C-alpha positions, 0 to 999 in steps of 0.5 A: 497546468502547474504554476510552472506551466507544466501539464498535470501528471496523472496520479493513480492511487491503488488499493487492494482489499480482502476482508477490509470493507469496514476500513474502505468505508471510512478511507475511500470517501475521505480520500476522494474528498481530500483530493478534490483539489486535483482533477487528474487522478484515479482511485483503482480498487482491487477486490481480491476475492473479498468475502464482505461485499466490497464490490457491491458496496462500491457499485452502490455508493460510487456510481458517478465516479465509476462512470467518470473513471475517477474510481475504477473497480476490479475484482478477481475471484481466484485467490483463496488467501491474501497475498500482499505483493501479488495483489498490489502488483495486480492492482498497479497493472490496472492503473493508467497514471504517470505516477503510481501510489499505493494506498492500503485499505486502512490508509487515508491519503490525508491533507498536507501543508497548505491543505494540499491533497496527496495527488497535488503534492505528488504532482508537485514533487515529481515535476520538481524532481523530473530529471532525477530518479526518485520515489516518494514515501510516507513516514515508515518503520524507520521513522519511529524515533521521530514520533511525538510519543510512544503511543503515536509511533503506530501512525508511522508504521501503518503508513509505510506502504504509502509509496509513489513511483513513476509507472515506467520505473515500477514496471522496470523493477517488476513491481513488488517482490512476489517471492515474499509471502504475506505481511512484513517487509512486503513494501519495504523490499520494494523501496529498498530495492529501487533505492539500493539496486537502481540508485533512486533517491528517497523523497519523504512526504511531510508527516501530516500525510501519515494517517491511518486507521489503528487496528489489531495485528489479527486484522493484518493476518486473518486472511493469510494462508494458515501455512504462514500464520500460527492461528491457534497460538494467535487465537489463544493469545487473543483470548488470554490477553487481547490487549497484547494482540491489539496494541502491538504492531508487527515487531520482531518479538511478536512476529517470531511468536505468531508469524515466523514466516515474516522473518523469512521475508526479512531474509529474502529482502536482505539477499535481494539487496546484498546481491543487487537483484533489480527484478526478482520477479522476472517477466511473471508478476501480477498475473491472474484473471481480473474483471473490471466492474462498472 
């Protein structure tokens, strides 16, 4: 129970992964540890046909949590390439929580003010604003000017997918827009749509919850369809100037050069917001064969 005598909400953290086991090995144990102050939460992991033994590693290392339901592991073997929004929708549909919160494979849930874990913080915020339509989000792209130095802006960029919303509201919105393919504006479309088309209020997490693993843009793109990414140009750039590929985030100039499809996502998002389209997916989203592994 909360200090106000209200029942603790069920918090579902969901994570998708294709080829990011090395990140999950660092983030998942830490995220479980840093939410020990809140029992009523679950970690839903979707192995999106990951080629690196993700499911086996989780089974070998989290037996107790798999039995208790603290960790729930699902796998689909259908996708050939990573589709961010489809994967997130598929994972979110496996969650049973009152509150759904996306946690990317490279993200830590982190500790905030008073050493509160994220689950405890979300329970507090959604109870505090129980009569309002809200979504809760970590610092993102639009907060880069608040970073302490140019080298620290990355932490805000890479935490922008940390979005929490009531499950019933997520379902009404039809989840993430699956018309957007690959990376870039994938999660931004969701929060802008529920804000502009549904009238939701944005509650911003403290910056201390913006904690992620720094890594190259190549890591973000390597599992996408070759129809979306100019892998030849990207690989040539990695050979000629590795620091260029590794140090820059997905900025517009970089995207135009190697991943022009990302700009199509931006245009689609703009049309959605302009036309006040509440559910661009209709009734078909997050579909596919998925198996729970215990």
